[in-house]
Biopython code that builds the backbone (N, CA, C, O; Angstrom):
import numpy as np
from Bio.PDB.StructureBuilder import StructureBuilder

atoms = [
    (1, "MET", "N", (-69.623, -218.941, 46.724)),
    (1, "MET", "CA", (-69.373, -218.160, 47.794)),
    (1, "MET", "C", (-67.677, -218.639, 48.342)),
    (1, "MET", "O", (-66.612, -218.023, 48.299)),
    (2, "ALA", "N", (-67.968, -219.737, 48.746)),
    (2, "ALA", "CA", (-65.768, -220.317, 48.479)),
    (2, "ALA", "C", (-65.275, -220.261, 47.377)),
    (2, "ALA", "O", (-64.117, -220.674, 47.320)),
    (3, "ARG", "N", (-65.948, -219.710, 45.977)),
    (3, "ARG", "CA", (-65.067, -219.284, 45.367)),
    (3, "ARG", "C", (-63.622, -217.976, 45.033)),
    (3, "ARG", "O", (-62.484, -217.773, 44.610)),
    (4, "GLY", "N", (-65.608, -217.102, 46.011)),
    (4, "GLY", "CA", (-65.309, -215.786, 46.034)),
    (4, "GLY", "C", (-64.093, -215.177, 46.969)),
    (4, "GLY", "O", (-63.382, -214.213, 46.687)),
    (5, "ASN", "N", (-64.026, -216.238, 48.509)),
    (5, "ASN", "CA", (-63.143, -215.791, 49.476)),
    (5, "ASN", "C", (-61.887, -216.442, 48.944)),
    (5, "ASN", "O", (-60.844, -215.860, 49.241)),
    (6, "ALA", "N", (-61.768, -217.751, 48.072)),
    (6, "ALA", "CA", (-60.568, -218.008, 47.653)),
    (6, "ALA", "C", (-60.241, -216.814, 46.914)),
    (6, "ALA", "O", (-59.161, -216.306, 47.217)),
    (7, "GLU", "N", (-60.779, -216.364, 46.201)),
    (7, "GLU", "CA", (-60.306, -215.193, 44.934)),
    (7, "GLU", "C", (-59.677, -213.860, 46.050)),
    (7, "GLU", "O", (-58.501, -213.510, 45.959)),
    (8, "ARG", "N", (-60.335, -213.417, 46.750)),
    (8, "ARG", "CA", (-59.998, -212.693, 47.623)),
    (8, "ARG", "C", (-58.521, -213.058, 48.471)),
    (8, "ARG", "O", (-57.754, -212.164, 48.827)),
    (9, "ARG", "N", (-58.321, -214.207, 48.670)),
    (9, "ARG", "CA", (-57.012, -214.228, 49.984)),
    (9, "ARG", "C", (-55.789, -214.591, 49.369)),
    (9, "ARG", "O", (-54.669, -214.801, 49.834)),
    (10, "SER", "N", (-56.525, -214.637, 47.540)),
    (10, "SER", "CA", (-54.579, -215.035, 46.332)),
    (10, "SER", "C", (-54.692, -213.466, 46.330)),
    (10, "SER", "O", (-53.639, -212.973, 46.735)),
    (11, "LYS", "N", (-55.618, -212.554, 46.010)),
    (11, "LYS", "CA", (-55.306, -211.379, 45.666)),
    (11, "LYS", "C", (-54.348, -210.564, 46.898)),
    (11, "LYS", "O", (-53.283, -209.968, 46.739)),
    (12, "LYS", "N", (-55.246, -210.802, 48.333)),
    (12, "LYS", "CA", (-54.481, -210.351, 49.329)),
    (12, "LYS", "C", (-52.384, -210.807, 49.488)),
    (12, "LYS", "O", (-51.330, -210.406, 49.983)),
    (13, "LYS", "N", (-52.914, -211.757, 48.744)),
    (13, "LYS", "CA", (-50.962, -212.803, 49.367)),
    (13, "LYS", "C", (-50.265, -211.940, 47.870)),
    (13, "LYS", "O", (-49.047, -211.795, 47.773)),
    (14, "ASP", "N", (-51.065, -211.515, 46.972)),
    (14, "ASP", "CA", (-50.147, -211.354, 45.981)),
    (14, "ASP", "C", (-49.888, -209.578, 45.870)),
    (14, "ASP", "O", (-49.105, -208.950, 45.157)),
    (15, "LYS", "N", (-51.022, -209.044, 47.017)),
    (15, "LYS", "CA", (-50.248, -207.594, 47.235)),
    (15, "LYS", "C", (-49.459, -207.468, 48.312)),
    (15, "LYS", "O", (-48.767, -206.490, 48.595)),
    (16, "TYR", "N", (-49.523, -208.035, 48.649)),
    (16, "TYR", "CA", (-48.626, -208.301, 50.417)),
    (16, "TYR", "C", (-47.037, -209.636, 49.243)),
    (16, "TYR", "O", (-46.009, -209.263, 48.680)),
    (17, "ARG", "N", (-47.192, -210.009, 49.278)),
    (17, "ARG", "CA", (-45.987, -210.671, 48.577)),
    (17, "ARG", "C", (-44.486, -209.888, 48.350)),
    (17, "ARG", "O", (-44.631, -208.962, 47.553)),
    (18, "GLU", "N", (-43.543, -209.974, 48.681)),
    (18, "GLU", "CA", (-42.226, -209.592, 48.462)),
    (18, "GLU", "C", (-41.511, -209.595, 46.716)),
    (18, "GLU", "O", (-41.176, -210.408, 45.854)),
    (19, "LYS", "N", (-41.573, -208.069, 46.944)),
    (19, "LYS", "CA", (-41.377, -207.671, 45.225)),
    (19, "LYS", "C", (-39.617, -208.308, 45.129)),
    (19, "LYS", "O", (-38.851, -208.258, 46.091)),
    (20, "LYS", "N", (-39.278, -208.831, 43.884)),
    (20, "LYS", "CA", (-37.889, -209.497, 43.432)),
    (20, "LYS", "C", (-37.045, -208.278, 43.361)),
    (20, "LYS", "O", (-37.162, -207.488, 42.425)),
    (21, "ARG", "N", (-36.316, -208.130, 44.191)),
    (21, "ARG", "CA", (-35.306, -206.850, 44.162)),
    (21, "ARG", "C", (-34.318, -207.019, 42.771)),
    (21, "ARG", "O", (-33.830, -208.128, 42.551)),
    (22, "HIS", "N", (-34.150, -206.325, 42.206)),
    (22, "HIS", "CA", (-33.335, -206.039, 40.866)),
    (22, "HIS", "C", (-32.098, -206.138, 41.602)),
    (22, "HIS", "O", (-31.954, -205.696, 42.742)),
    (23, "PRO", "N", (-30.709, -207.055, 40.552)),
    (23, "PRO", "CA", (-29.551, -207.182, 41.800)),
    (23, "PRO", "C", (-28.733, -206.084, 41.286)),
    (23, "PRO", "O", (-27.573, -206.055, 41.696)),
    (24, "TYR", "N", (-29.124, -205.134, 40.430)),
    (24, "TYR", "CA", (-28.216, -204.265, 40.132)),
    (24, "TYR", "C", (-28.864, -202.388, 40.952)),
    (24, "TYR", "O", (-28.416, -201.282, 40.652)),
    (25, "ARG", "N", (-29.442, -202.553, 41.479)),
    (25, "ARG", "CA", (-30.434, -201.585, 41.968)),
    (25, "ARG", "C", (-30.040, -201.913, 43.679)),
    (25, "ARG", "O", (-29.103, -202.677, 43.909)),
    (26, "ALA", "N", (-30.806, -201.292, 44.819)),
    (26, "ALA", "CA", (-31.069, -200.931, 46.027)),
    (26, "ALA", "C", (-29.532, -201.244, 46.265)),
    (26, "ALA", "O", (-29.331, -202.365, 46.732)),
    (27, "GLY", "N", (-28.307, -200.390, 46.010)),
    (27, "GLY", "CA", (-27.349, -200.795, 47.161)),
    (27, "GLY", "C", (-26.259, -201.691, 45.909)),
    (27, "GLY", "O", (-25.285, -201.182, 45.356)),
    (28, "GLY", "N", (-26.619, -202.695, 45.762)),
    (28, "GLY", "CA", (-25.657, -203.608, 44.984)),
    (28, "GLY", "C", (-25.013, -204.202, 45.899)),
    (28, "GLY", "O", (-24.056, -204.874, 45.513)),
    (29, "GLY", "N", (-25.224, -204.174, 46.978)),
    (29, "GLY", "CA", (-24.787, -205.419, 47.862)),
    (29, "GLY", "C", (-24.103, -206.499, 47.670)),
    (29, "GLY", "O", (-22.885, -206.620, 47.804)),
    (30, "LYS", "N", (-25.162, -207.613, 47.231)),
    (30, "LYS", "CA", (-24.826, -208.657, 46.652)),
    (30, "LYS", "C", (-24.286, -208.463, 45.788)),
    (30, "LYS", "O", (-23.152, -208.765, 46.158)),
    (31, "ARG", "N", (-24.197, -208.131, 44.722)),
    (31, "ARG", "CA", (-23.274, -207.935, 43.318)),
    (31, "ARG", "C", (-21.798, -207.587, 44.076)),
    (31, "ARG", "O", (-20.752, -207.984, 43.565)),
    (32, "SER", "N", (-21.802, -206.800, 45.357)),
    (32, "SER", "CA", (-20.468, -205.887, 45.209)),
    (32, "SER", "C", (-19.581, -207.111, 45.777)),
    (32, "SER", "O", (-18.458, -207.235, 45.289)),
    (33, "MET", "N", (-19.983, -208.000, 46.744)),
    (33, "MET", "CA", (-19.603, -209.082, 47.748)),
    (33, "MET", "C", (-19.501, -210.084, 46.255)),
    (33, "MET", "O", (-18.491, -210.594, 45.770)),
    (34, "ASN", "N", (-20.347, -210.118, 45.962)),
    (34, "ASN", "CA", (-19.675, -211.490, 44.711)),
    (34, "ASN", "C", (-18.208, -210.875, 43.739)),
    (34, "ASN", "O", (-17.119, -211.342, 43.405)),
    (35, "LEU", "N", (-18.750, -209.929, 43.604)),
    (35, "LEU", "CA", (-17.406, -209.354, 42.657)),
    (35, "LEU", "C", (-15.756, -210.040, 43.994)),
    (35, "LEU", "O", (-14.933, -210.944, 43.851)),
    (36, "LYS", "N", (-15.989, -209.037, 45.115)),
    (36, "LYS", "CA", (-14.895, -210.062, 46.119)),
    (36, "LYS", "C", (-14.388, -210.669, 45.963)),
    (36, "LYS", "O", (-13.184, -210.573, 45.723)),
    (37, "MET", "N", (-15.253, -211.946, 46.035)),
    (37, "MET", "CA", (-15.299, -212.954, 46.381)),
    (37, "MET", "C", (-14.414, -213.258, 45.129)),
    (37, "MET", "O", (-13.284, -213.720, 45.291)),
    (38, "ARG", "N", (-14.890, -213.017, 43.940)),
    (38, "ARG", "CA", (-14.213, -213.804, 43.055)),
    (38, "ARG", "C", (-12.585, -213.045, 42.341)),
    (38, "ARG", "O", (-11.872, -213.313, 41.374)),
    (39, "ARG", "N", (-12.560, -212.145, 43.299)),
    (39, "ARG", "CA", (-11.385, -211.853, 43.143)),
    (39, "ARG", "C", (-10.603, -212.121, 43.888)),
    (39, "ARG", "O", (-9.428, -212.271, 43.553)),
    (40, "LYS", "N", (-10.978, -212.244, 44.981)),
    (40, "LYS", "CA", (-10.079, -213.540, 45.989)),
    (40, "LYS", "C", (-10.035, -214.818, 45.862)),
    (40, "LYS", "O", (-9.542, -215.662, 46.609)),
    (41, "GLU", "N", (-10.896, -214.985, 44.294)),
    (41, "GLU", "CA", (-10.754, -216.564, 44.156)),
    (41, "GLU", "C", (-9.042, -216.671, 43.319)),
    (41, "GLU", "O", (-8.019, -217.291, 43.611)),
    (42, "LYS", "N", (-9.428, -215.680, 42.129)),
    (42, "LYS", "CA", (-8.415, -215.265, 41.076)),
    (42, "LYS", "C", (-7.085, -215.623, 41.974)),
    (42, "LYS", "O", (-6.415, -216.639, 41.785)),
    (43, "LEU", "N", (-6.757, -214.474, 43.145)),
    (43, "LEU", "CA", (-6.036, -214.289, 43.564)),
    (43, "LEU", "C", (-5.618, -215.401, 44.310)),
    (43, "LEU", "O", (-4.492, -215.408, 44.805)),
    (44, "LYS", "N", (-6.554, -216.537, 44.478)),
    (44, "LYS", "CA", (-6.251, -218.034, 45.077)),
    (44, "LYS", "C", (-5.624, -218.662, 44.466)),
    (44, "LYS", "O", (-4.558, -219.183, 44.795)),
    (45, "GLU", "N", (-6.429, -218.759, 42.992)),
    (45, "GLU", "CA", (-5.373, -219.313, 41.871)),
    (45, "GLU", "C", (-4.268, -219.411, 41.233)),
    (45, "GLU", "O", (-3.592, -220.368, 40.856)),
    (46, "GLU", "N", (-4.112, -217.662, 41.117)),
    (46, "GLU", "CA", (-2.996, -217.704, 40.757)),
    (46, "GLU", "C", (-1.743, -218.234, 41.589)),
    (46, "GLU", "O", (-0.710, -218.827, 41.276)),
    (47, "LYS", "N", (-2.362, -217.692, 42.965)),
    (47, "LYS", "CA", (-0.513, -218.099, 43.864)),
    (47, "LYS", "C", (-0.496, -219.677, 44.283)),
    (47, "LYS", "O", (0.448, -220.103, 44.948)),
    (48, "ASN", "N", (-1.869, -220.778, 43.762)),
    (48, "ASN", "CA", (-1.255, -222.242, 43.535)),
    (48, "ASN", "C", (-1.021, -222.402, 42.182)),
    (48, "ASN", "O", (-0.731, -223.565, 41.905)),
    (49, "LYS", "N", (-1.050, -221.449, 41.003)),
    (49, "LYS", "CA", (-0.435, -221.692, 40.442)),
    (49, "LYS", "C", (1.041, -221.469, 40.302)),
    (49, "LYS", "O", (1.733, -222.114, 39.514)),
    (50, "GLU", "N", (1.298, -220.938, 40.752)),
    (50, "GLU", "CA", (2.911, -220.151, 41.164)),
    (50, "GLU", "C", (3.404, -221.321, 42.242)),
    (50, "GLU", "O", (4.590, -221.643, 42.310)),
    (51, "LYS", "N", (2.599, -221.795, 42.897)),
    (51, "LYS", "CA", (3.534, -222.971, 43.993)),
    (51, "LYS", "C", (3.669, -224.275, 43.168)),
    (51, "LYS", "O", (4.179, -225.371, 43.403)),
    (52, "LYS", "N", (3.172, -223.867, 42.365)),
    (52, "LYS", "CA", (3.109, -225.440, 41.666)),
    (52, "LYS", "C", (4.303, -225.479, 40.979)),
    (52, "LYS", "O", (5.189, -226.270, 41.303)),
    (53, "LYS", "N", (4.447, -224.514, 39.835)),
    (53, "LYS", "CA", (5.197, -224.315, 39.202)),
    (53, "LYS", "C", (6.678, -224.196, 39.784)),
    (53, "LYS", "O", (7.634, -224.521, 39.080)),
    (54, "ALA", "N", (6.831, -223.765, 40.969)),
    (54, "ALA", "CA", (8.100, -223.588, 41.948)),
    (54, "ALA", "C", (8.124, -225.207, 42.276)),
    (54, "ALA", "O", (9.263, -225.655, 42.413)),
    (55, "LYS", "N", (6.999, -226.193, 42.429)),
    (55, "LYS", "CA", (8.033, -227.112, 43.273)),
    (55, "LYS", "C", (8.135, -227.752, 42.253)),
    (55, "LYS", "O", (8.741, -228.785, 42.540)),
    (56, "LYS", "N", (7.712, -227.714, 40.486)),
    (56, "LYS", "CA", (8.053, -228.648, 39.456)),
    (56, "LYS", "C", (9.561, -228.024, 39.307)),
    (56, "LYS", "O", (10.346, -228.891, 38.921)),
    (57, "LYS", "N", (10.091, -226.902, 39.488)),
    (57, "LYS", "CA", (11.307, -226.620, 39.448)),
    (57, "LYS", "C", (12.325, -227.126, 40.532)),
    (57, "LYS", "O", (13.515, -226.822, 40.451)),
]
sb = StructureBuilder()
sb.init_structure("model")
sb.init_model(0)
sb.init_chain("A")
sb.init_seg("    ")
for serial, (resi, resn, name, xyz) in enumerate(atoms, 1):
    if name == "N":
        sb.init_residue(resn, " ", resi, " ")
    sb.init_atom(name, np.array(xyz, "f"), 0.0, 1.0, " ", f" {name:<3s}", serial, name[0])
structure = sb.get_structure()
């Protein structure tokens, strides 16, 4: 009897468990945000390199 109840509970949990969203679907908001962050980081790195070169001269 106890085993049957546990199986039912696990089925319900599986049924209502949130599905993982594919990163390239559903608008892809998170992916586009990551791309923007990468661009900002690259720009910062380039500016820092330029500043270092200017200081050396």
